[in-house]
C-alpha positions as CSV (number, residue, x, y, z in Angstrom):
1,M,10.4,-14.2,-1.9
2,S,9.1,-11.0,-0.4
3,L,5.7,-9.4,-0.2
4,A,5.9,-5.8,-1.3
5,T,3.3,-3.1,-0.9
6,Y,3.2,-0.2,-3.4
7,I,1.6,3.2,-3.0
8,G,0.4,5.3,-5.9
9,S,-0.3,9.0,-5.5
10,N,-0.8,12.1,-7.6
11,V,1.1,14.0,-5.0
12,K,4.9,13.7,-4.8
13,L,5.8,12.1,-1.5
14,P,9.1,12.6,0.4
15,I,11.2,9.5,0.8
16,N,11.4,8.6,4.5
17,D,14.3,6.5,5.6
18,E,13.4,6.5,9.3
19,L,13.9,2.9,10.4
20,D,11.9,3.3,13.6
21,D,8.7,4.4,11.8
22,I,6.0,1.8,11.3
23,V,5.7,2.9,7.7
24,T,8.3,4.4,5.5
25,I,8.1,5.5,1.9
26,G,11.1,4.3,-0.1
27,S,12.5,1.1,-1.6
28,C,13.0,-2.0,0.4
29,F,12.5,-5.0,-1.8
30,S,11.6,-3.4,-5.2
31,D,13.5,-1.8,-8.0
32,E,12.5,0.7,-10.6
33,M,11.2,-2.0,-13.0
34,H,8.9,-3.4,-10.4
35,R,7.4,0.0,-9.7
36,L,7.1,0.7,-13.5
37,N,5.1,-2.5,-13.8
38,I,2.8,-1.6,-11.0
39,K,2.2,1.8,-12.6
40,K,1.6,0.2,-16.1
41,H,-0.7,-2.6,-14.9
42,H,-2.5,-1.4,-11.9
43,F,-2.2,2.3,-10.8
44,T,-3.8,5.4,-12.3
45,T,-1.5,7.8,-10.4
46,S,1.5,9.8,-11.4
47,Y,3.9,8.6,-8.7
48,V,4.6,5.1,-7.4
49,Y,6.6,4.2,-4.3
50,E,7.2,1.2,-2.2
51,V,5.8,1.2,1.3
52,S,9.0,0.0,3.1
53,S,8.7,-2.3,6.0
54,D,9.6,-5.9,7.0
55,W,6.6,-7.2,5.1
56,G,3.9,-5.8,2.9
57,I,0.4,-4.8,4.0
58,E,-1.9,-7.8,3.7
59,I,-5.1,-8.2,5.8
60,T,-6.8,-11.6,5.6
61,E,-8.2,-14.1,8.0
62,Y,-5.5,-16.6,7.0
63,M,-2.6,-14.6,8.4
64,N,-1.0,-15.3,11.8
65,K,-2.3,-12.9,14.4
66,S,0.9,-10.9,14.9
67,R,1.4,-10.2,11.2
68,L,-2.3,-9.3,10.8
69,K,-2.1,-6.9,13.7
70,E,1.1,-5.3,12.2
71,S,-0.6,-5.0,8.8
72,K,-3.6,-3.2,10.3
73,E,-1.3,-0.9,12.2
74,K,0.6,-0.1,9.0
75,L,-2.5,0.7,7.1
76,L,-3.9,3.0,9.7
77,A,-0.5,4.7,10.0
78,L,-0.3,5.1,6.3
79,C,-3.8,6.7,6.2
80,R,-2.7,9.2,8.9
81,L,0.4,10.0,6.9
82,M,-1.4,10.4,3.6
83,D,-4.2,12.5,5.2
84,H,-1.5,15.3,5.5
85,Y,-0.6,15.2,1.8
86,L,-4.1,14.8,0.2
87,K,-6.7,17.4,-0.4
88,S,-10.4,16.6,-0.2
89,G,-11.4,14.6,-3.2
90,D,-7.9,13.2,-3.7
91,F,-7.0,9.5,-3.3
92,F,-4.1,7.1,-3.2
93,E,-3.8,3.5,-4.3
94,L,-2.2,0.5,-2.6
95,Y,-1.3,-2.8,-4.1
96,S,0.6,-5.7,-2.5
97,C,2.1,-8.6,-4.3
98,W,5.2,-10.9,-4.3
99,I,8.3,-9.3,-5.9
100,G,8.3,-10.3,-9.5
101,E,4.5,-10.6,-9.8
102,E,3.8,-6.9,-10.4
103,A,2.6,-7.4,-14.0
104,E,0.2,-10.3,-13.1
105,Q,-3.5,-9.7,-13.2
106,R,-5.1,-8.4,-10.0
107,E,-7.5,-10.5,-8.1
108,G,-9.7,-7.9,-6.5
109,A,-10.4,-4.3,-5.9
110,L,-11.5,-2.3,-2.8
111,T,-12.4,1.4,-2.2
112,L,-12.2,2.9,1.2
113,N,-12.7,6.4,2.7
114,I,-9.5,7.5,4.5
115,H,-11.4,8.5,7.6
116,Y,-14.3,6.1,7.7
117,F,-13.6,2.4,7.5
118,D,-13.6,-0.5,10.0
119,I,-10.1,-1.9,10.1
120,D,-11.5,-5.2,11.6
121,A,-14.1,-5.6,8.8
122,I,-11.9,-5.3,5.7
123,E,-10.2,-8.0,3.7
124,M,-7.1,-6.9,1.8
125,P,-5.3,-9.9,0.3
126,E,-2.4,-9.7,-2.0
127,K,-3.1,-8.7,-5.6
128,T,-6.0,-6.4,-4.5
129,L,-6.0,-2.9,-5.8
130,V,-7.1,-0.6,-2.9
131,R,-8.2,2.9,-3.6
132,I,-8.3,5.1,-0.5
133,E,-10.2,8.4,-1.0
134,K,-10.2,11.5,1.1
């Protein structure tokens, strides 16, 4: 099984297939049905994409240190990327789950400001809907 992270936005995002980027927008593990289930059950936004990488973005104390560090770097890189696309007052949503669990009930919710959060103080386990506001 694979942990996928989905991003929801009201702004259309370009698909980025650059393999050397820490974060790319495009399909890696998911198909259209997975993304439709995320939109139906979790997101309020118009567009849904997968954040492609070797593993989804998950930040918990139970992760091994290298995967935790990588997830934090991905989240920060994604916020920098989205900062270019969003206007003040806009937001994007993130949701990570195992492939095939997109329609299952979420287990938590978190709201962050795109510019002001302590990456070392947040918990972002799977099945948490994260809203990041600009």
